[in-house]
C-alpha positions in Angstrom: -0.4 -0.2 -0.2 1.5 3.3 -1.1 0.9 6.8 0.3 0.4 10.1 -1.3 2.9 12.4 0.5 3.5 16.1 0.4 6.4 17.7 1.6 5.9 21.8 2.5 8.7 23.9 2.9 10.4 21.3 0.2 13.3 24.3 -0.8 14.3 24.3 3.0 17.2 22.6 4.2 15.0 20.7 6.5 12.3 20.4 3.6 15.1 18.7 1.4 16.3 16.5 4.3 12.7 15.0 4.6 12.7 13.9 0.7 16.1 12.1 1.3 15.0 10.5 4.1 11.7 9.3 2.8 13.3 7.6 0.0 16.4 6.3 2.2 14.0 4.8 4.6 11.7 3.2 1.4 8.4 5.1 3.0 5.6 3.2 0.7 5.0 6.3 -1.4 2.4 6.4 -4.3 3.2 10.1 -5.7 5.2 12.9 -3.5 4.3 16.4 -3.9 6.7 19.2 -2.9 5.7 22.7 -1.7 6.5 25.9 -0.3 5.8 29.6 -1.2 4.8 31.4 -4.3 8.7 32.7 -4.6 9.9 28.9 -4.4 7.2 27.7 -7.0 8.8 26.4 -10.3 12.4 25.4 -8.4 13.7 21.8 -8.5 14.6 19.5 -5.6 15.4 15.7 -5.7 13.8 12.9 -4.4 16.2 9.8 -5.0 16.9 9.5 -8.9 14.2 11.8 -9.6 13.3 15.7 -9.9 9.9 17.3 -8.1 8.6 20.3 -10.1 8.1 22.4 -6.3 3.7 23.8 -6.7 2.7 26.4 -4.7 1.4 25.7 -1.3 -1.2 28.5 -0.9 -3.8 27.2 -3.9 -2.7 23.1 -3.3 -5.7 21.0 -2.5 -4.5 18.4 -0.2 -8.1 16.0 -1.0 -6.6 12.6 -1.2 -2.8 13.5 0.3 -2.7 11.1 3.1 0.5 12.9 4.9 2.0 16.3 4.8 5.1 16.9 6.1 5.5 20.8 7.5 8.6 21.9 7.1 8.1 26.0 6.8 8.1 27.7 9.9 5.0 28.4 12.6 2.8 31.5 10.7 2.9 28.5 7.7 1.7 25.7 9.8 -0.6 27.9 11.6 -1.9 29.0 8.3 -1.9 25.8 6.1 -1.8 22.6 8.6 -5.5 23.0 9.7 -6.5 23.6 6.4 -4.6 19.9 5.4 -5.7 18.6 8.4 -9.3 19.2 7.5 -9.1 17.9 4.0 -8.4 14.3 5.6 -4.7 14.7 5.5 -2.6 13.5 8.5 -0.2 16.5 9.3 3.3 16.1 10.7 4.6 19.3 11.7 7.9 20.3 12.4 7.3 23.5 13.6 6.8 24.9 17.7 3.0 25.9 16.7 0.9 22.7 17.7 3.2 21.4 20.2 1.8 22.2 23.4 -1.8 21.9 22.3 -3.4 19.6 24.5 -5.0 17.8 21.6 -1.9 17.5 19.2 0.0 14.8 19.9 4.0 15.3 20.6 5.9 12.7 19.9 9.6 11.1 19.5 8.4 7.4 18.3 11.0 5.7 20.2 10.1 7.2 23.4 6.1 7.9 23.5 4.3 5.9 20.5 1.2 4.8 22.1 0.6 9.1 22.2 -0.1 9.1 18.7 -3.4 7.8 18.8 -4.3 11.3 19.8 -3.6 12.3 16.7 -7.6 11.7 15.6 -8.6 14.6 17.3 -7.2 17.4 15.1 -5.4 15.0 12.2 -1.9 16.8 13.6 0.7 15.6 15.1 3.9 17.5 15.9 7.2 17.4 15.7 9.7 18.6 19.1 12.3 20.8 19.4 15.5 19.4 17.6 17.6 19.7 21.2 14.6 18.1 22.9 14.1 15.0 20.8 18.1 14.0 21.3 17.7 14.4 25.2 14.5 12.8 25.7 15.8 9.5 23.8 18.6 8.9 26.4 16.1 10.2 29.1 13.2 7.6 29.0 15.2 4.3 29.2 17.0 5.8 32.0 13.6 7.4 33.8 12.2 3.8 33.2 14.6 2.2 35.1 15.1 4.8 38.1 12.7 7.7 37.8 14.2 11.1 36.8 13.9 13.8 39.3 15.9 16.6 37.8 17.9 17.3 34.8 20.5 20.2 34.1 21.4 20.4 30.4 23.6 22.8 28.4 23.4 22.6 24.6 26.3 23.5 22.3 23.8 23.7 19.2 25.0 24.1 15.6 23.8 27.0 13.0 21.5 24.5 11.0 19.4 25.0 13.6 18.5 28.4 12.2 17.9 27.5 8.8 20.2 27.7 5.7 20.7 31.4 6.2 22.1 30.5 9.7 25.0 28.3 7.7 25.7 31.0 5.3 26.3 33.6 8.1 28.6 31.1 10.0 30.5 30.4 6.4 30.4 34.3 5.5 32.0 35.3 8.7 34.6 33.0 8.8 35.8 33.6 5.4 35.7 37.2 5.9 37.5 37.5 9.1 40.9 36.1 7.1 40.4 39.1 4.5 39.7 41.3 7.6 36.3 42.1 6.8 33.8 43.0 9.5 31.6 40.0 11.6 28.1 41.9 11.2 25.5 39.7 12.5 22.1 39.1 10.9 20.5 35.8 11.6 22.2 35.6 15.1 22.5 38.5 17.7 26.4 38.7 18.0 29.1 37.6 15.6 29.1 33.3 15.3 32.3 33.3 13.6 35.2 31.6 16.4 32.5 32.7 19.1 29.5 30.9 20.8 26.4 33.0 21.7 24.2 31.8 25.1 20.9 33.0 23.3 18.6 30.9 21.0 15.1 32.2 20.3 13.8 35.2 22.2 14.2 36.1 26.0 11.2 35.4 28.2 9.9 37.4 30.9 11.9 34.8 33.5 15.2 35.9 31.9 15.5 32.3 30.3 14.9 32.0 25.9 12.0 30.8 24.8 14.7 27.5 22.9 15.4 26.6 26.9 11.5 27.1 27.6 10.8 24.6 24.9 12.9 21.9 26.0 11.5 22.0 29.7 7.9 22.0 28.7 8.2 19.2 25.8 10.4 17.4 28.3 7.6 17.2 30.6 5.1 16.6 27.6 6.6 13.9 26.1 8.5 11.7 29.2 7.0 12.6 32.5 5.5 16.3 33.7 7.1 15.7 37.3 10.7 15.9 35.6 12.7 18.9 36.7 14.5 20.4 34.2 16.5 23.5 33.8 18.6 24.3 30.3 21.3 26.8 28.9 20.9 26.9 25.1 24.1 28.0 23.3 24.8 28.6 19.5 28.1 27.5 18.5 30.5 27.6 15.1 29.0 24.4 13.6 27.3 23.5 10.2 25.1 20.6 11.8 24.7 18.6 14.6 24.0 19.6 18.2 25.4 18.3 21.2 24.1 18.7 24.7 25.9 18.2 28.0 23.6 16.7 30.5 23.6 16.2 34.4 20.7 13.8 35.3 19.8 13.3 39.4 17.4 9.9 40.2 15.2 9.5 43.1 17.2 6.2 43.6 20.6 4.4 42.6 21.7 4.0 38.9 24.9 3.9 38.5 27.0 4.9 35.5 27.5 1.4 34.3 24.3 0.5 34.4 23.2 3.4 32.6 25.5 2.4 29.9 23.7 -0.9 29.6 20.6 0.3 29.7 21.2 2.9 26.9 22.9 0.1 24.9 19.9 -1.3 24.9 17.7 1.9 24.0 16.1 2.5 20.4 17.6 5.0 18.0 20.7 4.8 20.6 24.5 4.0 20.0 27.0 4.6 22.8 30.5 5.1 22.3 32.1 5.6 25.2 35.2 4.5 25.9 38.0 7.0 27.6 41.2 4.8 27.2 40.5 5.4 23.6 39.1 8.5 23.1 36.0 7.0 22.3 33.4 9.8 22.0 31.3 11.3 19.2 31.4 14.8 18.3 29.2 16.6 16.2 30.9 16.6 12.7 31.0 13.1 13.2 26.9 12.8 13.6 26.0 14.3 10.3 24.1 12.3 8.0 23.2 9.2 10.5 20.3 8.1 11.9 21.6 7.3 15.5 21.6 9.9 18.6 25.1 9.3 20.2 25.5 8.9 23.5 29.2 9.3 25.2 31.3 10.0 28.6 28.4 8.7 30.5 29.9 8.5 34.1 28.9 9.0 38.1 28.3 12.5 39.7 30.6 12.8 42.6 29.0 15.4 44.3 25.1 14.4 44.4 24.3 10.8 45.7 21.9 9.6 42.6 23.1 11.0 39.7 25.4 11.0 36.2 26.4 12.8 33.7 26.4 12.0 30.0 27.2 13.4 26.4 24.9 13.2 23.9 25.0 14.0 20.1 22.8 14.1 17.0 22.0 15.4 13.7 19.5 18.3 14.3 18.5 18.1 10.4 17.5 14.4 10.9 16.2 12.6 14.4 15.8 16.2 15.7 13.5 17.0 12.4 13.5 15.3 9.5 14.1 11.6 10.4 11.8 12.2 13.9 8.9 13.6 11.3 9.2 10.1 8.5 9.4 7.9 11.3 5.8 9.9 12.9 4.5 8.9 9.5 5.9 4.8 9.4 4.6 4.8 13.0 0.7 5.8 11.6 0.6 4.5 8.4 1.7 0.7 10.5 0.2 1.2 13.8 -3.5 3.1 13.0 -3.9 3.0 8.6 -3.6 0.1 8.4 -5.4 -1.5 11.5 -8.5 1.3 10.4 -8.2 -0.5 6.8 
């Protein structure tokens, strides 16, 4: 059985990655449609060995489309996702717009697949924030064993998290500095080349950024509302791949050795952790991979029941496009076929 699939925002970094992953994972497709704004209509994008001509989103009829993967930003999702859903299409949205809607499931398939059943309320499923997606993969299997009390996370997020323009700004500033050009920020608030910026998204009233708030509320919705989490989100001068330094405090004893064994068996995770051999994964090494990598698992000597770990993932994949395709796989496997 094949499905008709539309990718909204098909000319952007995440949209292109969605098309790549749909083909790589051989999602059963009868027809795939690339959609974008008026200014991108007529452009061409690749889908395997095929070339797709981009169509205009604003006058597209979603009737007969089974899945629409949205990767075009919150304002586009707000306007067009309900329209697509009302026409019978299952929307999987990568923006933040629907994430905290109580009638919209927020899904990481390896963590809370059972919550996907709620998609029928609005025909919309939300993809979590890129930094949240990789974090909850590590938290859930540990939480199942020893119940997490508190999490402290510091992120090291690549410029692709701000889209293609963010990557361009890093490239142009880096190149320009070698010829003594001034590194004038445009996408970011400060110079990003050879620098780090402790500021992602807007500041909120409590002095945290919205990116940090997202990690808190999304982790609670996906894993457990009782988990206390505090985050500091930092933009770093890399192109692809988010990293996180995570401190996890439990309600009962869980050693680093046991945590390592649990994570080795967890879906979506690869443990690479051997200090004697410098075995740990960095962002540049995770690019293009489906897995979320866990390294540097160690006991926290300052607390009775706590560990530290290092978590790395390709943010364009598990943090966005891959997770969206996995949600489509989950729904098609567990719900559409049952209803057929």
